[in-house]
C-alpha positions as CSV (number, residue, x, y, z in Angstrom):
1,X,79.3,137.0,-132.2
2,X,78.8,140.7,-131.5
3,X,75.1,140.2,-131.0
4,X,75.8,137.3,-128.6
5,X,77.8,139.7,-126.5
6,X,75.0,142.3,-126.7
7,X,72.5,139.7,-125.4
8,X,75.0,138.9,-122.5
9,X,75.3,142.6,-121.7
10,X,71.5,143.2,-121.8
11,X,70.8,140.5,-119.3
12,X,73.7,141.5,-117.1
13,X,72.6,145.2,-116.9
14,X,69.1,144.1,-116.1
15,X,70.4,142.0,-113.3
16,X,72.6,144.7,-111.8
17,X,69.5,146.9,-111.4
18,X,67.1,144.3,-110.2
19,X,66.4,144.3,-106.5
20,X,64.2,141.3,-106.0
21,X,62.3,138.6,-107.8
22,X,59.5,136.4,-106.3
23,X,59.7,132.8,-107.6
24,X,57.9,130.1,-105.8
25,X,59.8,127.3,-104.1
26,X,57.1,124.7,-104.3
27,X,56.5,121.9,-101.8
28,X,59.4,119.6,-101.3
29,X,59.0,115.8,-100.8
30,X,57.4,115.3,-97.4
31,X,57.7,118.9,-96.3
32,X,55.8,122.2,-96.5
33,X,57.5,124.7,-98.8
34,X,59.5,127.6,-97.4
35,X,58.3,131.1,-98.0
36,X,58.5,132.8,-101.4
37,X,62.0,133.9,-102.1
38,X,63.9,136.0,-104.6
39,X,65.1,133.9,-107.5
40,X,68.8,133.3,-107.6
41,X,70.0,136.2,-109.7
42,X,67.7,137.1,-112.6
43,X,70.8,136.9,-114.7
44,X,74.6,136.9,-114.2
45,X,75.7,139.7,-111.8
46,X,72.3,140.2,-110.0
47,X,72.4,137.8,-109.4
48,X,80.5,128.0,-115.7
49,X,84.7,123.5,-118.2
50,X,82.8,120.6,-119.5
51,X,83.6,118.6,-122.5
52,X,84.0,120.4,-125.8
53,X,81.1,122.8,-126.2
54,X,79.1,122.9,-129.4
55,X,79.9,125.8,-131.6
56,X,77.5,128.7,-131.6
57,X,74.9,128.7,-134.3
58,X,75.2,131.2,-137.1
59,X,72.9,134.1,-136.6
60,X,69.9,134.5,-138.9
61,X,70.2,137.1,-141.6
62,X,69.3,140.5,-140.3
63,X,66.5,142.5,-141.9
64,X,67.6,145.7,-143.7
65,X,68.8,148.6,-141.6
66,X,65.9,150.9,-140.5
67,X,66.9,154.2,-139.0
68,X,63.7,154.6,-137.1
69,X,64.0,151.1,-135.7
70,X,67.6,151.7,-134.6
71,X,66.5,154.9,-132.8
72,X,63.7,153.0,-131.0
73,X,66.1,150.3,-129.9
74,X,68.6,152.9,-128.7
75,X,65.8,154.5,-126.6
76,X,64.9,151.1,-125.1
77,X,68.5,150.2,-124.3
78,X,69.1,153.6,-122.6
79,X,65.8,153.5,-120.6
80,X,66.7,152.9,-116.9
81,X,65.4,149.9,-115.0
82,X,64.0,151.9,-112.1
83,X,60.5,151.4,-113.6
84,X,60.5,147.9,-114.9
85,X,56.8,147.8,-115.8
86,X,57.3,150.9,-117.9
87,X,60.3,149.5,-119.7
88,X,58.4,146.3,-120.4
89,X,55.7,148.4,-122.0
90,X,58.4,149.9,-124.2
91,X,59.5,146.3,-125.1
92,X,55.9,145.3,-126.0
93,X,55.5,148.4,-128.1
94,X,58.8,147.9,-129.9
95,X,58.0,144.2,-130.7
96,X,54.5,145.2,-131.9
97,X,55.9,147.9,-134.2
98,X,58.9,145.8,-135.4
99,X,57.9,142.2,-135.2
100,X,60.8,141.0,-137.4
101,X,63.3,143.4,-135.9
102,X,67.0,142.4,-135.9
103,X,66.9,143.3,-132.3
104,X,63.9,141.2,-131.1
105,X,66.1,138.5,-129.5
106,X,67.7,141.1,-127.3
107,X,64.2,142.4,-126.3
108,X,63.0,138.9,-125.7
109,X,66.1,138.2,-123.5
110,X,65.2,141.3,-121.4
111,X,61.6,140.2,-121.0
112,X,62.7,136.7,-119.9
113,X,64.4,138.3,-117.0
114,X,61.6,140.7,-116.3
115,X,58.9,138.1,-116.2
116,X,61.2,135.8,-114.1
117,X,61.6,138.7,-111.6
118,X,57.8,139.0,-111.4
119,X,57.3,135.3,-110.9
120,X,55.2,135.1,-114.1
121,X,56.6,131.8,-115.1
122,X,54.4,131.1,-118.1
123,X,55.3,134.5,-119.7
124,X,59.0,134.0,-118.9
125,X,58.9,130.6,-120.6
126,X,57.1,132.0,-123.6
127,X,59.6,134.8,-124.1
128,X,62.5,132.3,-123.6
129,X,61.0,130.0,-126.3
130,X,60.9,132.9,-128.7
131,X,64.5,134.0,-127.9
132,X,65.9,130.5,-128.0
133,X,64.3,129.9,-131.4
134,X,66.5,132.7,-132.7
135,X,69.5,132.1,-130.5
136,X,69.5,128.6,-129.1
137,X,72.9,129.0,-127.5
138,X,72.3,131.7,-125.0
139,X,73.6,130.3,-121.7
140,X,72.0,133.1,-119.6
141,X,68.5,132.4,-120.7
142,X,69.0,128.6,-120.6
143,X,70.3,128.8,-117.0
144,X,67.7,131.4,-115.8
145,X,64.8,129.4,-117.1
146,X,66.3,126.0,-116.4
147,X,66.8,126.9,-112.7
148,X,63.4,128.5,-112.3
149,X,61.2,125.7,-113.8
150,X,61.8,123.1,-111.1
151,X,61.4,125.7,-108.3
152,X,58.1,126.8,-109.7
153,X,56.6,123.3,-109.8
154,X,53.7,122.3,-107.5
155,X,51.1,119.6,-107.2
156,X,49.2,121.0,-110.2
157,X,52.2,121.0,-112.6
158,X,51.4,119.2,-115.8
159,X,53.7,116.4,-116.9
160,X,56.3,117.0,-114.1
161,X,58.8,114.4,-115.4
162,X,58.9,116.2,-118.8
163,X,59.2,119.5,-117.0
164,X,62.2,118.3,-115.0
165,X,63.8,116.8,-118.1
166,X,63.5,120.1,-119.9
167,X,65.0,122.0,-117.0
168,X,67.9,119.6,-116.7
169,X,68.7,119.8,-120.4
170,X,68.7,123.6,-120.4
171,X,71.0,123.8,-117.4
172,X,73.4,121.2,-118.8
173,X,73.6,123.1,-122.1
174,X,74.2,126.4,-120.3
175,X,77.2,125.0,-118.6
176,X,78.6,123.6,-121.9
177,X,78.2,126.9,-123.6
178,X,79.6,129.3,-121.0
179,X,83.3,128.8,-122.0
180,X,82.3,129.9,-125.6
181,X,80.9,133.3,-124.6
182,X,83.1,136.3,-125.6
183,X,83.6,139.1,-123.2
184,X,81.4,142.1,-124.2
185,X,83.3,145.2,-125.3
186,X,83.8,147.6,-122.4
187,X,83.1,145.0,-119.7
188,X,85.9,144.5,-117.1
189,X,87.4,141.0,-116.7
190,X,86.2,141.0,-113.1
191,X,82.6,141.8,-114.0
192,X,82.7,139.3,-116.9
193,X,83.9,136.5,-114.6
194,X,81.3,137.4,-112.0
195,X,78.6,137.2,-114.6
196,X,79.8,133.8,-115.8
197,X,80.0,132.6,-112.2
198,X,76.4,133.8,-111.5
199,X,75.2,132.0,-114.7
200,X,77.0,128.8,-113.7
201,X,75.5,129.0,-110.2
202,X,72.0,129.2,-111.6
203,X,72.7,126.2,-113.8
204,X,74.1,124.1,-111.0
205,X,71.2,125.2,-108.8
206,X,68.8,124.1,-111.5
207,X,70.4,120.6,-111.7
208,X,70.4,120.3,-107.9
209,X,66.8,121.3,-107.7
210,X,65.8,118.8,-110.5
211,X,67.4,116.0,-108.4
212,X,65.7,117.4,-105.3
213,X,62.3,117.2,-107.0
214,X,63.1,113.6,-108.1
215,X,63.8,112.7,-104.5
216,X,67.5,112.0,-105.4
217,X,68.9,113.9,-102.4
218,X,72.4,112.5,-102.5
219,X,72.7,113.4,-106.2
220,X,71.5,116.9,-105.6
221,X,74.1,117.8,-103.0
222,X,77.2,118.2,-105.3
223,X,75.5,120.5,-107.7
224,X,73.9,122.6,-104.9
225,X,77.4,122.8,-103.3
226,X,78.8,124.1,-106.6
227,X,76.0,126.6,-106.8
228,X,76.5,128.2,-103.4
229,X,80.2,128.2,-103.9
230,X,80.1,130.0,-107.2
231,X,77.3,132.5,-106.5
232,X,78.7,136.0,-105.8
233,X,75.3,136.9,-104.3
234,X,74.3,133.9,-102.2
235,X,70.7,132.7,-102.5
236,X,69.1,131.5,-99.3
237,X,66.9,129.0,-101.3
238,X,70.0,127.1,-102.4
239,X,71.3,126.9,-98.9
240,X,67.9,125.7,-97.7
241,X,67.8,123.0,-100.4
242,X,71.4,121.9,-99.6
243,X,70.5,121.7,-95.9
244,X,67.4,119.7,-96.6
245,X,69.2,117.2,-98.9
246,X,72.0,116.8,-96.3
247,X,69.5,116.2,-93.6
248,X,67.7,113.6,-95.7
249,X,71.0,111.8,-96.3
250,X,71.9,111.9,-92.6
251,X,74.7,114.4,-93.0
252,X,73.5,116.3,-90.0
253,X,76.5,118.6,-89.4
254,X,76.5,119.7,-93.0
255,X,72.7,120.3,-92.8
256,X,73.2,122.5,-89.7
257,X,75.9,124.5,-91.4
258,X,73.8,125.1,-94.5
259,X,70.7,126.0,-92.5
260,X,72.7,128.5,-90.5
261,X,74.0,130.1,-93.7
262,X,70.5,130.4,-95.0
263,X,69.3,131.9,-91.7
264,X,72.1,134.5,-91.8
265,X,70.9,136.0,-95.1
266,X,68.1,138.6,-94.6
267,X,65.1,137.0,-96.2
268,X,61.7,135.5,-95.5
269,X,63.4,132.2,-95.0
270,X,65.3,133.0,-91.8
271,X,62.7,131.6,-89.4
272,X,62.4,128.4,-91.5
273,X,66.1,127.9,-91.7
274,X,66.7,128.7,-88.0
275,X,64.1,126.0,-87.1
276,X,65.7,123.6,-89.6
277,X,69.1,124.1,-87.9
278,X,67.7,123.2,-84.5
279,X,65.9,120.1,-85.9
280,X,69.2,119.0,-87.6
281,X,71.1,119.4,-84.3
282,X,68.5,117.2,-82.5
283,X,68.9,114.5,-85.2
284,X,72.6,114.7,-84.9
285,X,72.4,114.1,-81.2
286,X,70.1,111.1,-81.5
287,X,71.0,109.4,-84.8
288,X,74.1,108.2,-86.5
289,X,75.5,110.4,-89.2
290,X,76.2,108.8,-92.6
291,X,79.8,108.9,-93.8
292,X,80.6,111.4,-96.5
């Protein structure tokens, strides 16, 4: 349980220092993709209660204590995130020297967020697979990867249906697990709640984006609404997707409102969303709106 809290803190502290992450929002059905945008919170705080959650798995037996390894991990933890490439090099060197380290899941968790922030989706997924093989019940990694996979899809994505199913399962599991996560020692209640809200927002965004990719725009709306409502650091991509889905389902006023919120956030999507709002206004003036 203590190690689970450590994983939570690792991802949170990475997210607090992260200042931007390029993740593709690939082409939507019948429309050109908006510009590249920051991913919605690399982890909680950068930027959720379902039926009974499954109990956390028992942790694997840790290797014997190694003073040199402990010191190396302490150095990694204390390294600042102002030079992420340098810290990732430290992570690589640590894993190379201590491939069976008791701390490797923590290092993998950090690298998941690092590669996600760089838009290196294949590497992000590879690190996530390694971490989740050790700790399958980490909601932050599940939500981060589950929300990123459907965004990063494009016409060349192999087996898209399987990809979407994987993302959906990861996001659903993240939401089931969140109530089971203990508050890390030394973290304030407010910061802990913000972190959980950010994780939930990512998971709901992932579920909404999966339905968006499937062309199920009406089904996408409730999850995207939950995502933007819970996100302490609003992501313009989620507002764009929410606006697009509302427009496709003839909820033109809601589309205008979401486009305007997207346009109000400084980002490369402001022009796209401003134009979207104008288009939705024209449709509202010439077509009947569907009942909510």
